[in-house]
C-alpha positions, 0 to 999 in steps of 0.5 A: 500500500503506497503512502500516497494512497494512504494519504488520499484515504486518510481524510475519510478514515479509509486507511484504518478501514483498509487495514481492518479489511486486510486483517479480515481477509487474512482471517477469512483465508485462514479459516477457509484453509482450516475448514478445508483441512478438517472437513473430510476428517470431521465428516468421516468421524461423523459417519463412523459415529452414525454407523456405530449408533445404527449397529446398536439398534439394527442387528447385523443378522437382519440386513445385508446392506448399509443402512447408513446409506439406504435412507428415506425422508419423511416430511412431518408437519414440514419438518424432515425426518431421515429414516435409515432402512435395513434390507436383506435380499432387497426386502426391508426388514427394519428401520431406524430413526431419531425421536426426541423429548424434553427431559429435566435439563433439555432435549433427549435425543433417541435412536430407535431401531424397529423391525418390519412388524413394529417391534423394537430392535433397540434404543439408544440415547444419542444426546442429553444434558440430564443430571449426572448420577440421576438422569444419566442412567438412561445411558447404556454405559451407566445401566441396562435400563434402556436395553429393556425396551428391546423386543417391545412394541405398541401392543406389548405392553398395551399402549395405555401402559407405555408410561413409567410406574409412577404414572400407572405404566409398566416402566421403572423410573429412577429414584429422584429422577422421574422426569428423565425416564418419563421423557424417554418412555414417551419418546419411544412411544412417539416413535412407535406411533410414528412407525405405525402411521407411516409403516407402508412408506417406510417399508416400501420396496425400492431397489438400491 
């Protein structure tokens, strides 16, 4: 930048603007470079996390495809829901999708695996902010509580009993933390009802 150009810009504060603009441009270039270098590893890590989560709710013996790459999207009141499908010999044998409910401290995100007959293949908690030592018992690494839903469906137990015992339902709550398991039970029930409502679309045969 020449002294003459600075001199011309000085009266209107242009010198400082050019310096600030130079710093901004340099920062943008550095951020772009960092993004370019980390984009692929971040995407690969996210894909591995997704595969690991799907493996926990869709048993290997019911599919010969890659459920992470076999998806269908539902529009629910304008909100998209991505559904992963398990297939064996091109036949859809199960699906997995997210459900969520508000817990004690915030949103609890679940991943549900459901077979073609509406039976739960597995449920895992993807994310939560519940109280450590109380609400975090919904994690499979803390207790086996979440695994007890495997094999259940809207008819087993009857739909009216899909609630914690404190609410007259069939499921245990935790001492001092009823809100968290109540949210999880309701979230799973929501997911089963969603599957029942969209079963035909979710199981539709499409060659992959």
